[in-house]
N, C-alpha and C positions, 0 to 999 in steps of 0.2 A: 140030807139027800134032797136035791131039787125036786120040786113038785110040778114044774112045767109052767106055772103062772109067774109072771113078774110082779114085783111089789108096787103098790101105789102108796105114796107117802102121805098119810093122814096126820093130823095133829097128834093123835094117840101114838102112832108109830114113831113119829119124830121125837116125842117125849121119851119113849122107851129107848130109842137109839141114844139120846142124850144121857140117860141114866146109865146105860152100858158103857158109854165113853168115859163118863166121870168115874165109874167103878174101876177103870183101868184095863178093860177087856181089849184084846187085840182085834183088828179088823176081821181076821179069820174066825175067831171065836164069836164075834158079834154076828157075822153073816150066818154061821151055823145055828146060833140061838134064834135069830129072827126068822130064819127059814122054817125051823120047827114050830115056833110060836104062831106065826102068821099063815102058815100053809102055802106060802108063795116063795119062789126062789129069790133069795137075797144074796147077791154076790159080794165079794170084797170090794169090787169096783163100785157097785151101787151104794155100799156103805160109805166109801170115801167121797163119792159124788154128793150124797145127801149131807154128809158132814160139811162139805164145802158150800153147797147150795144154801143150807139153813144156818151157816156160820156157827156150827157147833164146835166147842172146844172141849178139852179134857179138864177144864178148870171148874172148880165148884162155884167160884165167884163170877158173876156176870161182868163182862168187860164193857166199859163205857164206849159207845160207838164213836165218840169224838176223840178218843185217845188212840194213837197209833200203837199197834202191838205186833210182835213178830211171832210167826208160827214156827213149828219145827222145821229145821232146814232139811231139804231133800234134794238129791241130785238125780236128774232124769237119766234114764238109760241112754248111753251113748258109747262111742268108741274112744275111751280115754283110760289113762293109768293114773293112779294117785300114789304119790311118793313123798317122802320126807327125809330129813336128816342128812342132806348131802354135805353141808358145812364147807362149801367151796371157799377158799382154794385148798382146804385140807381134806378133800374128798377121798373116798375109798374106790380105787379103780375097779376092783372086783364087783363091788356093789353096783356101780354105774354101768359096767359092762353087762351085768345080769339084767338090769332094767332095760337096757337097749336091746338085748337079745330077746327078752320077752315081748317088747314092743314090736320088734321085727317079726317074730313068730306069729303073733296074733294080729298083725297089721294095725297096731294102735297108732293113731295119728295125733292124739291130744294128750296133754299131761296136766295134772293139777298138783301143785306143790302144797303140801299140808304144813309146811313150815321148816325152819332151819335150813333154808337153801344156801344162804351165805353165812359164813362164820364171822361174827361181828365182835369178837373178843377185844379188838383194839378199841372199840367205842365205849367199852364199859368204864374206862378210866376218865372219860370226859363228862 
């Protein structure tokens, strides 16, 4: 339960956040634990911002700053639909019509193909 005060990130608090991240706790669990421990409101957003600001990862091994590494992929909230397995030109009309009906109903204007959009069986012999 929030206590009305917002958190100030000290070295001690950042170390505690890092320990909770490495242990595999979710942002929700971390925010609840830190709110109780520190007596100040710690929201999920402040946990995520601190993780970004202090370059904290869920890895036990420190990552060399000179090496490029990739973080977990995330997709921002927006007006899009994710679909896969169309296998054109051998697509299923019912499946595609349902996708289009859902897009029309919810006014979805963007689409993300997660793969298998085109059927490429002809290429496997080459």
